[in-house]
N, C-alpha and C positions, 0 to 999 in steps of 0.2 A: 447642427443637425443633429436630429435625435433617430439613433442607427436603428433600424429591425433589430426583430429577435430571431436568429436564425440557429439551425442546429448544429452544433459544434463539438458536443460530444455526442460518440457514436453508443449502438445500442450495447457491442459486448462491454466495451469500456464502464458503461454505467452499469451492467449487471456487477462485472468485476469489481467497481468503488463499492457495492453494499457487500458481498461476500466477504470481500475483503474486512472490511470494518468489521463484520460480525464474527469473521474467525481471529482477528486479532483481539478482539476485546472479549471474547470466550478464550484465548489462549493467556491473556492476563488476568482474568477473574479467575481463572481454576490454578496457574502459577500461584500468586500471591495467595489463596486460602490453602495451598499447602496442606491439603486433606488427602490420606491415600485412597479416597473414594474417586477423586477429583484428577487423578495421574494420567488415568486413560484418555479421559475428556481433553487434557493438557494435551497430551502428545499427537490427538488427532487434530487438534486444531492447528499443532504446530505443524504439522505435515501439509494441514491445507493451507495454512500460510507459506509455506515453500513454494508449494504446487500453484498456489494464486500469483506469487512472485514470476515465477518461469513464466507463466501467461504471459504478465505482464511486461517483463523485461523483453519477451520476443512481441510481443504487440506493437510495441515502442520502436520497432525497427522496421515491419512490413504494415503496420494497423493504418487505422483512419489520420488522416493526413494532422491534425491536431493532437493526435494521443504520441506522434512518433517524439524520439527523443530530443531532436535537434529543434526541435517547439521549446525545450525546456534549458532556454539560454535566458541569463540576465544580466544585468549589472547595476554595482551599486548605485549611478543615478538613475535607473528604471527604480529601483526600492526604494531612493527616498520619494522622487516624484510621486508615488502612487500614493503616500501618506500626506503627500503636499495637494494630493487630489488632479495633479496636473499628468497623472497616466495615461496611455492611451487605453480604448475599450478593445482589450485581445480576450482572448480565449483563458490566457495564463498571465495572472498578475505576475510580478516577482515576487511579493513575500510567498506566493502561493507555491510558484517553483521553488524558493527555499525549502519551507515546508515542506514539499512534495520528495523533495531528495533528501532531508535529515529522515522524515520517516520510513520512507522505504528502506535506506540504508540503515538504519536500525532494528527494523523489521528484518531485512536476510543477515546479518549478524545475530540476532536473538533469534529466529529460527533456525537456522542452520547451526548454529554450535548446540540448538537444543535436542539435534539429531545423536550427538554423540555424550550426551547425559546419560548419568546411573546416579541409583539413591543407593548401593549396593548390598538392597535387600529384596523390594517387588520390580523394581524397575530398570531396565536397559531402553534406552533411544535405539533404534534401528541401525545406525551407525557406529554405535561403541565399541565393538570389537574390532573396529578398524583404527582408533586412537592408540597411540602410543601414551604410556603413564606418564611419561614427563613432558607433553603436552596438552595433554588433560588439564592441569590445574590452571593453566592461563585461558583455555576455553572455556573452564569450569565459571572463571572471572568473569567473562564476557558475558556469559549467558546469565549472571547472577547481575549483573550491573546494567545492561545493554535498553533492559525493559523502562527506566527512568526515561531515557529519551524517549522512548515509544509514549510512554503515558503522557508527558511533557508535549509533545507533539499532538497528540489528540487534543488534549487539552485547549491547546491555543487554536487548532484547528474548529474545533466546537464553538469556541467564545468568538471567534470570528463571523463565523455563520451566524450568532447570536444578535453580533455586533449589523452587520448586513440588512438581516432579517428584520428587528424588532428596532433598532434605533437610526439607522438610513433608511428604512425600507427600501430595500434592493432586492430583486427578486433573484438575486446570484444563489441563496441558499438551494431553491429548487431546480438549479441549471442539474443537477446530476438525478433528476427525477425528471425532466422533462428535454433535456438534453439542449435545451436553446438558450442562449443568453445576446444580450443588445451589444452588435459588435459591426463592425463595418468589412466583413468578410464573407467571403462564399458561404453555403452551408456544407457542412461535410457529408461524403460518401462513403459507405461501410467495404471495405473489401473482403468479403466471405470469404475468400479462399484462405487471405491471409488468416481470419477469425479460427478458420477450422483446423491450420496448422499449429498457431497459437494454442486452442483448445485441443491438441493434439499432444504437444509439449507438456501444457500441463496436466494431463490425464497419465501422461505415462510417467511423470515427476512422482504424481501423488500413487499409482500402481505399484511401482518399484519401492519405494519407501513402505507402503503398506505392506508389501512381500518381506522384507525386511523386518518389519515390526512382529509380525508374528511369531 
């Protein structure tokens, strides 16, 4: 039986997805360039990543059905079955769940440790003054290594979309544009009060960090 395409990704999640991707790629690019003129852009991109993660973490608690964290659960059997083409048609594939967890954890470590960074000359992160010297070294090490996990996860994600779209002729890559996937599930509805609360949490985080960065 061929399932209909139904809306499984709500509008707030789709908007978040593209903003988060843009912020992460901007932070990576400006961080790897390591030029003085890019450091301010790097800082604001990092603050944006932290704020967007706060939005997503709260949206996973009271957001739309398929965006909630209880949906991000899988098993080794489901992971293997996906590659054997035996997996069920669900909003989240097992490999997708693993990839999302890795990417978000790495982005959380990378962006949060960046708030404590300094180059001892031109730049200080908004929370640098709150960190002890003996703690700074390992935070510095985390910040200068976690990006590799992010870059790897982003690369795997983009490669997977290429395989789905080009080789398998699967419309899955469009689901974060249209919100629709072929699944045997009821369509999602957006709890707009929850969206406003999550937006307020993310915006407050951005405002506080921005004020400390001045």
